N, C-alpha and C positions, 0 to 999 in steps of 0.2 A: 364394367371392370372385369378383367380376367382373373379367375381364381388362381392364386399363386401356387396351389398344389396340383393344378392340372399338368398334363404331360408337357414337360419343358421343351420337347421337340416342336411344339406348336408355335413357340415364340423364341427368338434369339435373345431378346432383351426385355426385361420387365421392371417397371418402376411402380411401387405402391406407397402412396402417402409420403413421398420423399420431400424433405425440407432441408434447405441449405441457406445459411446466412454468412455474410462477411461483415463482422462487426454489427453495426446497426442496419445494414442493408440486407434485405431479404432477396436472395437470388432465385430460389425455388420455394414454392409454397404448396404443399400437399399435391405433388405431381404424380399422376397416375397415367401410364400408357404402356403398351407393349409394341415391340417391333416384330412382326411375324417372320418366321424363318423363311429365307429364300425370297423375300419381298424387298421393295424399295420404300422405306419410310422417310418422308420429308418432314423435318421439324421446321415449320414455317412461322415467321414472326419478325417483328422489327428488331433492330439492334437493341440489346439490353433485355430481351424477352426471357433469357435463361437458356438459350440453345447451347452455347459453349460450355456452360456449367454442367449441363446434362451430359455432354460428351465426356468431360473430365471425370464426372462421377462414374460413368460407365466403365472406364478403364481403371478406376481405382486411384487416379491421380488426385482426386479430392475425396474427402470422407463426409458422408451426409450427417446432418445433425439428428435426423430422425427418418424413419421409413426403411423400406426394404428394396434392395436392388438385386436382380439376378441376371447374369450374363452366361448364356449357354449352360444354364442350370447351376451356376456357381455364384458365390458372393465375391465381388471384387475386393472386399476387405479381407476375406479369409484365403482367397485363391488368386490374389492379384497377379502373380507371375504367370500363372497358367492362362488367366484371362488375356493378359497382354500378349502372350504367345500366339493366341488364336484370333486376335483383333488387330486390324491395321487402321492407322489414323493419319489423316491429312489435315493438319491444323490450318487456320486462316493465313498465318504467316510462317511457313515452314522454315526451320533453322537448319543450316548445313555448316560444314567446315569449309568456309569460302576459299581458303588457300589450297584446298585439296581439289582434285579433279572430280568430275561426276562419277567416274568409275571407282575412285578411291572411296568416295562417300557410300556408294552402293556396296562395295566390298566390306566396309565397316558394318553396315546394316546387316549384311548377310551373316557376318560373324556373330553379331548380337542376337539375331534370331535363329542361330544354328542352321542357316540355310547354306547355299553353295553358290559358286560363281556362275554355274549354268543357269540357275534361277535368276540371278542378277542380270545376266545377259538377256534372258527371255523377257523379264519385266521391262528392261530398257527398250527392247524392240517393240513390245506391246504398246508402250506410250510414246514411241517414236522420238526417243531422246538418245538413242544409241550412237548417232553420228556426232554428238557433242560430248561424249563421255571423256575424251582426252583433254577437254578444256577445264580450267579452274572454274568452280561454281560461282566465284565472285563476279565473273563476267557474264553470267547467265541473265537473260531477260526474265521478266516475271512469268511469262508463259513457260519458258524452259524450266524454271524452278518448280512450277506447279507440276509439270510432267515428271520431273525427277522425284518430287515428293510422292506422286502416285506410284511410280515404279518402286520406290523404297517401301511404301506401305503394303504392297502386295508381294514383296520379295519372298515371304514365307507362306504365301497362298493362304491368307487368313480366311476364316469362316465368316467374319463380319468385317466390313469396311466402313469406317466412319469418316465422312467428309464435311469439314466445317468451312462453309463459304468457299467451295473449291474453285470458283471462277473469279474471286475478288481480284480486281486489277487487270483482268485479261481483256484483250480486244474481242470483238464479237466472233471472229473466226476461231480463235483459240478457245473461247467459251463453248462454242458449239462442239468443237472437237472433244473437249473434256466431257461434256454431257453425253456424247455418242459413246465414249469409252465407258461411262457409267452404265449405259444400257447394255453394252457388250458384257461387262462383268456380271450384271444382274441376270443376263440370259444364261450364264453358266451356273445359276442357282445359288449364288452368294447372297448373303443378307447385307443390304446397304442402308445406312442411315445418313442422310444428307441434311445439313443445316443451311438454310438460306433465308434471306429477307426479300429475295427477288422472285416475284410471282411467276415470271415467264420461265425461270429455271426449272421449277417443279412441274410445269405443264408438260404432260405427255411422258413424264418420268415416274411420277409417284404412284405406287400401289396403295399407299396409305398417307394421309396428310394429318399431321398433329399441329394444330394451331396453338401457338404459345404467345403469351403477352403478360408482361409484368410478373414473370416467374411462375405463371400458372398455365395449365393446359385448358384452353377454352373449348376445344372440340377435337375429336379424333375419329377417323374412319376413312373408308375409300372415298375417292372423289364422287363416285356415283351415290354412295350412301349419304354423304354429307349434302349433296345437291338435293336429294329427296327430303332430307331433314330440314334444310334451311331455305330452300327455294321451292316452296310448295306450289306456287302458281307457275305452270309452264308457259313458255313463250313460243309462238309459231310465227315464222316469217311467211307472209303472203304477198305475192306479186301477181300482176295481171297485165294483159296486153294494153288495156286502158285503165291506168291507175286511178283515174277520176271516179270510176265506178266502185272503188273500194271504200269510199267515204262512209257508206252505211254499215260497215263491219262493226263499228263501235256499238251499234244498237242490237246486235245479235245476242241470243241467249248464251250466257256463260262467258261473255267477253267482259273483262274487267277494265282494260285500258288498251290504247293503241298509240303508236308513234311511228313516224317514218324514219328509216335509216337503212338505205339500200334495200328497200322493200318495206312493207308494212309489218311492224313488230306487234303482234297481237298477244296480250297476256290473257290467258283463259283460266277458268277455275278447275279444269280437268282436261287431261290429254284426250279423253274420250269425246270431247266436243268437236274434234277436228273433222270427222266425216259429216256431221250436221252442218258445220260452217261451209264446207265445200259444196254440199248439196244446195244450201241456201244461196250461195254466190252464183252457182250455175242457173238457178231459177231466176235470178235477177239479171241474167244476161252477161254475167262476168265470165271472161275466159281466163282462168287462172294459169299462170306460167310457172308458179312456184308455191308450194305449200310444204314447209319444212320445219319440223320442231327444232328449236334452237338449243344446242347443247351448251350449257353455261361454261365459260372459261373458269380457270382457277381464280382469276381476278374477280369475276362475278361472285364466285363462291366465297372468297376471302372476305369481301366487303359485306356479303349477306350474313356471314357468321359474326363479323364484328358488330353489325347492327343488332343482331339478335342478342348478343351479350350485353350491349349497352342498354337495351330495352329491358333486360331482365334484372339489372342492378338498380 
């Protein structure tokens, strides 16, 4: 846990023991996490995990029952207007004035955020919605509405951009375009928090993963740190000119299990075993064509974390 008194510049958002209920339903229970400044934090979890509630608490749209929240060193309860001025939000189902054009919607947003038309034009061009600005938003496709929502969210150049299921309902091509745009924004040093239940969305985007389930944070850290924590037994892919000679790998020291899947996947007790395995294979007349440590995907990591949590309760 991060000390809430540490330099606030180290993190853009901090939650400490945050609790939120809706009637008899517990939405968040003792949630602790921080979103580092200038990084992409992915809130990952199934629908109903508490991700959207977390976003709404961050902006001050909801009030926590208990706990402490800081955004850019401020409390959303005490400095809500200032927080919202410095944060951009793309909700899962963005609402617009459908009888107005895209440009009129952006002009209205620019006025609300005390921005200007030049910034509105620039945002529209960045998200490639500028060619449709003269059309009424009611006629926009789902992908166009998402792009307009992104443009609206960054019209005031926010320090934090929060994206709640940003690719919901999009086709694969549009989804990829949105994720590429997220990477581009992150490269400019902005802090991004993205909520998703889709594992492939977070792959290659997340600097930090916060696994949420049933209103609680189950695990948090960089993908590498979490892999080291929850996937302690590394896997090496081994292949050879003659695969039949690999049958004896299972008997080597340090080998825990093996399975074939586009090469022999060898689970070992330590990555330091690899040189010994290669030497032993060569001694046995095997001509290896591939010896490659397997980097776990976010899907592998997600299910490993879920298994660890189930076993601990």
